[in-house]
N, C-alpha and C positions, 0 to 999 in steps of 0.2 A: 872812708874816713871815719875814726872813732869819734863818738860825741866828747864833746868837751866836759870835764868833770865839774859838778856842782860847787858854787863857792857861797862864800858868806856877803857876797857883795850886797844884796839887798837887805840882808839881817843888818849888816853894819849901817846901811843908810836909814833903817828904821832906829837904831839906837841913835843916831845923830839926831833923829826928830824927836828924842826923848822916850822912846819904847825900849827899855832896858831888857825887858824879858820877853823875848820872842818865842812862839811856839810854831814848829812845822806841824802839819796837819795832812795826812793822806790815807786814801782808803784802798782795800783791795777786796776783790770777790765780787765785785758788783755785777759782773756778767756771768757769773757762774750758775749752774743748774742746781747745785746742791751746796750744803754747808752755809756758814754764816757769811755775812758781810762784815768786814773788820776795819777799825779806823786806828791809825798810830799816831801818836802824838810825842814830839819831842821838844822840851822847853830848854832854851839855852840863854847864858847871859850874853847878849848880842853885842855888847860893846867890849868883852874880853875873850869871847870863845875863839879858840884857835882852829884852823883848817884841820880836817879830818881825812887823810888819804884813804882812798880805795872805796869810799862811800859814793855809790851812783843810785839812779833809780833801780828799785829791786827787779824790774824786769830784764835789765841789763846784766845783772850779776848770775853766776851758777849758784846752785842751791848751797854747796859746801862754803863758797865765799861769802854769802849772806849770813849764813849761820855762824861763820867765824867772826862776823862783823859785830854780831849784837853785844858781846861782853865790851868791845871798845867803845860803842855807841853809848852804852849805859854808863860808862866810866866818864866820857866826854860830856854827855847832857848834864843839866841842872835837875831834869826831871824826866821820866819817860812813861809811857802807859800804852795799852792796847785794849779798845774796848770792841765788842761783838754785839751783833743782833742775829738771832737765829732765822732759819729758813721760815718756822712757822710765824716768828715776828714779820718777816717779809711778807708773808701771805696775808697777815691779818691788816698791817698798816701800809702796805706798799713800799717800795724800794727807798724812795727819797726820805720817808718818815723813819724806816729802819736804819738808814745811813745816820740819820739825826740821833736817833737811838743810841747807836754803837758809838758816835762821835761824843755825845754827852756823857756817855760812860767813860770813856777814856780821859775827857777833859776832867771830869770830877775826879778820877784816879790821880791824874797828874796835880791837880790842884791840892791834894792832900799834902804834896812835897812843896809845890811853888805854884803861885798863880801867874799866870803870863799876863802881859799888858797888850799884847798883838798876837793874832792868829794868823798865818798865812795858809790859805787853803788851796789844794792842788785843783786845777781845774777852772771852768768858767761858771759853776752853779755853787751857790751859797746853799748846801744842804745842811749845815750845821746850825745856821740860825732859826730860832722858832719864827715861823710864818707871822707876818704883822697881822694885828687884830684889824677887824673892819674899822672905817672911819668912825662908826658912831660910838666905837668902844674906846675912846682916846685914854680913859685912865687905865684901862687894862693895858693898853699899849705901851703907855709911858712907863708903867710898873715893869712890864716885861722887859723893856729896853734897859731900865735901870739895874735890872737884876744881874745882867751879864757884865762882868768887870774888864772883858778885853774887847779890842776891836778886831773885827774879821775882815780880810779882804782875799778875794779869790786871785789866783795867778795862773794863767795857762801855762803848762809845761814846768811847773814851779819843781815837780819832782826830779827835772832834768837840770834845773838851775839853781835852786837854793838847797844848800847842804842840809838844813835842819828838816825840809820836806822829804829829801831823798832819805835821810836817815830813818824818818818816820815810816816810810814806805818799806823799808827793810826790816824793820821791827814787826809791823803789820802782816807783811808776807811770811815772814819766818813764823809766827806764831799761828796763822791760820793754816799755812801748810801742815804743821805739827798736828794741828785738830783734825785735819783732813786724812793725813796718814793714819791717825789713831781710829778713825771712823772706818777707813779700808780694812783693818783687821776684822772689824765685824762685818763688814759688806765687801767682800773681796772681788764680787763680780763686776764691780762698776768702774774698777781701776782708778780709784780716787788717790792712790799713792802716787800715781804718775799724772794724772789729768786735774787733780785737786778739785774735782767736781764741774770743771768745765765741760762745754757740750761737744766733745769730741766724738767721732763717728762710732767708736766702741761704745762708749757711755751710752749714747742715745740707744744703740742696739740693745745693751743691758736693760735700758728702762723699758722698752718696747716688749721684751721677753719676760721680763721679772716683774714690772710695775716699778713705781717709786717707793722710796724708804720715806720714814718720817723726816729724815734730813734732806729731802728735795723739796724745791720750792714749786708746790703744786698749783700755785697760780700762773705759772709760767708755761709756755709752749714747750714741754719737755721732750717731744718725739715729733 
């Protein structure tokens, strides 16, 4: 049985609570061996946005369908953005910090158009917020909390149930896939145009035979 399409039910509940500008946020590329981790953000007017037919979690859509949805999402949303953190940055600071870096870049880009009141973050881990300061550094912790103008809440399977998050996942997936397809032209042996940098058998075999590129996450177990 096909999964139910995501709706604006929770976004509208948030609007009823006073959060008029709601952002859906999702990441792609977390489990890849190569390429960036990417974060999409879609900001909507939660009290007036209409449903957007056809949008689902990006993993459930064929590539051509995802690509065709991008202009519709851009027209539908009040603000959109995608941020990236490179393989080198993942190696340097770790995956969670790299997700935060990509998400911060996306949020900053979206905020040049519109600053959300509330951010729905897919999953059960808040990788977007800056970690709290130690208890001894109360002034720094308070300053940090006041610097963020939106509230963040995680929601498991939000990309399956919340339309704004599903739309964000589509934007992030299409942009990241485009990056990987471009890199595949420079490094055809790894098959990135098909595996998008994930750990397929053919990709791991190519790493074993040719070694990693500068776009591989060398701190990961590649083979």
